[in-house]
N, C-alpha and C positions, 0 to 999 in steps of 0.2 A: 607479142607473147602475150599466148595469155597467162591470168594470174592464177596460183592454182587455188584446191577447193581449204577453206579452212580446213586445218587440223584435228583431229579427234583425239580431247581432251586422254580418254583414255591411254592412245600412242606415245603418248608426251610426257607418259605420268614422271618419268622420271629425271626428268627438265626440273619440277617441283623439285628440290633436295628440302628431306629432311633430314635432321638434328640423330637419325635413326640414319640413312642411308650415309650420313658421314661418321655416323661411329664406323659400320663395317668397314667403310672404307679406309682407316685410319687402323683399322684393326689387318685389314687385310695387307697395309702397308711395312708395318709394323711384324706381321708375321713373313714377309717376304726379305726385309731386312737380315729379323733374327736367321735365319734358312740362310744364304747368303753369306753372313759371315760365320756358321755353322759346316757352313761346305767350303769355307775355301782353303785353301790349303797349306796344311805347316809345313815349320821352318823341318823338319825333320823326313816329315812328308817330300817336301820340294828337291829339284836336282840340287849336288852340291856344290853348285856356283850361288844358288839364292840362298842355300844353306848356308855358308859361311858369312856373304852377304848381310845376311838380318842379324845371324851374330858375332857381329864385328859393329853391328851398329849397333844393335842394343843388345848389351851381353844376360842372358839373367840371370838367378837371383844364386848366390854359392848352396850347392848344397851341403848341408849338414853331418858332423864330422855320424858315421860305421858304430854305432858303440861297438855291436861285434870284434868291430879290428883292432882295436884298442889293448894295449897292454897294462892292467890293474894292478896295481903294488897291494894284491891279493896272497896271500898264503894258504894253503888249500889241504895240503900234504897228499900230496901226489891227486888228490880227487877235482873234479874240473868245476868251474865255476858259470856260474849263470847271471844272465844278464834279468832281472825279475822286468826292470820297469828302466822305458826311459823318456825323453820330453826333448821338445829344442822349440828357441827357443835364441832373439840376440841379451846376450846379459850385458855385452858390459857397452854397447853404446857403438859397435863400430859398423852394422851393418851387415856383418853376417853372422849365421848361428851358431848357439856352442849347444853339444847335445850333455841333456844329464840323463847320467845310468844309478841302477838301483842293483849292485852286482853283489852278489854273494853265493860262499862255498855250495855244488850238490850236498847235500846231506840226505843221510836214510831216513829220520824222524825228526820232529822238534819241528824249532823256528831257529834258523842258522844266523848267525846277525850277519846284518850289510853294512854297506861302503856306497857312498855315492856321491860319485865324480863329475868334477866336470871334465868332456874334451871339447878339443878345439880340433885341425887338419891340420896337418902337417905342413911344413913349409916348401914351399916350391916347387919342382913335380911328386914333393911328398902328400898321397890322398887318403895314406890312415890315418887312423883318429888319431890323437896324446893324451894321455890324463894333465892336465893343470890344476886343480884344486879338488879333495878332498872336505866333503865337504863332512862328510857321515866317518869317520874311521871303524871298521868292524869292531874295533878291538874296546869299542866304545858299549858293543853285547846291546845294538839299538836294532830292530825289523823301520826299514821306513813304505811309509804305505803314499796314498792317493799323492802322488807323483803330483805334477803340472809347475809350466811356468806363464805368471803372469802379470803385467804393466814391466818387463823386463826382468821378475824377482821370483826364484827358486820359491817352492813352497810345496812342505813335506810333510806330516803325519808322523813323527817318533816314538815306537812303542818302546819299553825299555821294563826292565824290573827293578820290583823297590827291596828287592834285598835277593843275599843269593839260595835263596831257599824254597825260593819258586820256579818253579819247570819251568823250561827253555816254551814250553810246546804252548805257554797261555802266558804273555806278557800285562805284568796290568797295572801299568802306568801309559798314558798316551800323550803326547804333547804337539802342537802346532806349531812349526817352525819355521823362518824363513829367511832367505839368503840375499843378499844386492849386491852389484856392483858397486862397490864406495870408495874412493881414495887410489884409485888399486887392488883392489883384495876385495873380498866374499866378506859381508862383515855380517852376522847371524842375529836375527830376530828370535820372540817367543809370545805364544800367545795370544790377543787381540791385532798389536802390531805386524807377526807373521801373519792372519788372515788377510792384512791390505784393508780391516777395518779402521 
């Protein structure tokens, strides 16, 4: 057996690992793993047996109530109502999301007063949304803007009027408010406390 000739250093450049080579290898490996995850069949695309098996193994999060399906305690005198804003989040800590909706009657002009309602899903097989709390009653003559749910609390800005002489188009009062679920009821806060400051 004859010993082989000494290898040319240029031919074995790949045997001298440099940090750049390791970085390139790690990047390529990460790309392959990410691509494999993206191309993996989803439960909805898999066959019925696979979809039902994965659904029973790990149930997904509950869907938030649909604000468009609720029956609101809002009297519009025959005119339709409109869901102007909505936000979703778990307000009572039960792991299921609630929906908070700003709803007002359709008006030809001016700024119609709004109601602010908390919705949950119906019980049992009833999947429709139902109103469980009224945070702002339309009789308060307020508009609601800046609706959000943060840290399990409802946050909003209320616009109102200092007197009946103020035109309905131009509210002249503004208040930052919040509601948190405390002791089985929604407790209202205002000002810096409502902003979470």
